[in-house]
C-alpha positions in Angstrom: 0.0 -0.1 -0.1 1.2 3.5 -0.8 1.1 6.2 1.7 -0.4 9.0 -0.5 -1.4 7.2 -3.9 -4.4 9.5 -5.3 -7.4 7.7 -6.5 -7.6 8.7 -10.1 -10.4 7.6 -12.5 -9.3 7.1 -16.1 -10.6 6.9 -19.4 -9.4 3.6 -21.3 -10.8 4.8 -24.7 -8.5 6.1 -27.4 -4.8 5.9 -28.4 -2.8 6.9 -25.4 0.5 6.9 -27.2 2.5 10.1 -26.6 2.6 10.8 -30.4 -1.2 10.4 -30.7 -1.8 12.5 -27.6 0.4 15.4 -28.7 -1.1 15.4 -32.2 -4.5 15.7 -30.3 -3.4 18.5 -28.3 -2.2 20.4 -31.4 -5.9 19.7 -32.9 -7.6 21.0 -29.9 -5.5 24.2 -29.7 -6.2 24.9 -33.4 -9.9 24.5 -32.6 -9.6 26.8 -29.6 -8.0 29.5 -31.9 -11.3 29.5 -33.7 -13.6 29.3 -30.8 -12.1 30.2 -27.4 -15.6 30.2 -25.7 -16.0 26.5 -25.9 -15.7 24.8 -22.4 -15.7 21.3 -24.0 -12.6 21.8 -25.9 -10.8 23.4 -22.7 -11.9 20.2 -20.9 -10.6 18.1 -23.6 -7.2 19.9 -23.8 -7.1 19.5 -19.9 -7.5 15.9 -20.0 -5.0 15.5 -22.8 -2.4 17.5 -20.9 -3.0 15.1 -17.9 -2.2 12.1 -20.0 1.0 13.7 -20.9 1.5 14.6 -17.2 1.6 18.4 -18.1 -0.2 19.5 -14.9 0.5 23.2 -15.4 -1.2 23.2 -18.9 -3.9 21.1 -17.6 -4.5 23.5 -14.7 -4.8 26.3 -17.1 -7.1 24.5 -19.4 -9.5 23.3 -16.7 -9.5 26.9 -15.2 -10.4 28.3 -18.6 -13.1 25.7 -18.7 -14.7 26.6 -15.4 -14.2 30.2 -16.1 -16.6 29.6 -19.2 -18.9 26.9 -17.4 -18.5 27.1 -13.7 -20.3 23.9 -13.0 -18.7 21.7 -15.4 -18.8 18.1 -14.4 -15.4 16.6 -13.4 -13.4 19.7 -13.9 -13.1 20.6 -10.1 -12.0 16.9 -9.5 -9.3 17.0 -12.3 -8.2 20.4 -11.0 -7.9 18.9 -7.6 -5.7 16.1 -9.2 -3.5 18.6 -10.9 -2.9 20.6 -7.8 -2.1 17.4 -5.9 0.6 16.5 -8.4 2.2 20.1 -7.5 1.8 19.3 -3.9 -0.6 22.3 -3.4 -2.8 20.4 -1.0 -4.9 23.2 0.3 -5.9 24.3 -3.3 -6.5 20.8 -4.2 -8.7 20.4 -1.2 -10.9 23.4 -2.3 -11.4 21.9 -5.9 -12.3 18.5 -4.3 -14.8 20.2 -2.0 -16.5 21.8 -5.0 -16.7 18.5 -6.7 -18.4 17.1 -3.7 -20.8 19.7 -3.6 -22.0 18.6 -7.0 -21.9 15.0 -6.0 -21.4 14.1 -2.3 -20.6 10.6 -3.0 -17.9 11.2 -5.8 -15.4 8.6 -4.5 -12.3 9.7 -6.3 -12.8 13.3 -4.7 -13.6 11.8 -1.2 -10.5 9.8 -1.2 -8.2 12.6 -2.5 -9.7 15.3 -0.1 -8.7 12.9 2.6 -5.1 12.8 1.3 -5.1 16.6 1.3 -6.5 16.9 4.7 -3.6 14.5 6.0 -1.1 16.7 4.2 -2.4 20.0 5.8 -2.7 18.5 9.3 -6.5 18.4 9.5 -6.7 14.7 10.9 -10.4 14.9 11.8 -11.6 16.0 8.4 -9.3 13.3 6.9 -10.8 10.6 9.1 -14.3 11.7 8.3 -13.6 11.6 4.4 -11.8 8.3 4.6 -14.6 6.8 6.6 -17.2 7.9 4.1 -15.0 6.6 1.2 -14.6 3.4 3.0 -18.3 3.0 3.5 -19.3 3.5 0.0 -16.2 2.2 -2.0 -17.0 -1.2 -3.8 -13.2 -1.9 -4.8 -11.7 -4.2 -2.1 -8.4 -2.8 -3.0 -9.5 0.7 -2.6 -11.3 -0.1 0.7 -7.9 -1.6 1.9 -6.3 1.8 0.8 -8.8 3.7 2.9 -8.5 1.4 5.8 -4.6 2.0 5.6 -5.1 5.7 5.7 -7.5 5.4 8.7 -5.0 3.0 10.4 -2.1 5.7 9.8 -4.2 8.1 11.4 -4.8 6.0 14.6 -8.6 4.8 14.2 -10.4 2.0 12.8 -13.0 2.3 9.7 
């Protein structure tokens, strides 16, 4: 078990080779030159940048996306993941909280906000997040991750 392995949902569709992703990034950027008010294009650009681990570019694209459409599904969760990669846990927690306002049982956001709370010393909030995650998660492996986090915090699920 890892100490701070973020829960990341992935999209298994499409060609994930670096060359294909880079080509798609170029296409999306060309489309954005023609239509810079399209939140869907910014979302796509952000997800492509995440696949290439270009977190700063992903953050910029996702922030443009929510500037255009503030309640865009999944963007707050993905922004939180991007900020975790930069070890900016307080900012990441704010985005996971926004995601949880839209969907209180969004499991990836629950788990990851727990990680953010651990990193920022908010033990009680971390325990609450991991307990809720543990209660609703179906994957045995991820339930074990939550149990491990709770154990590290000195409590049982």
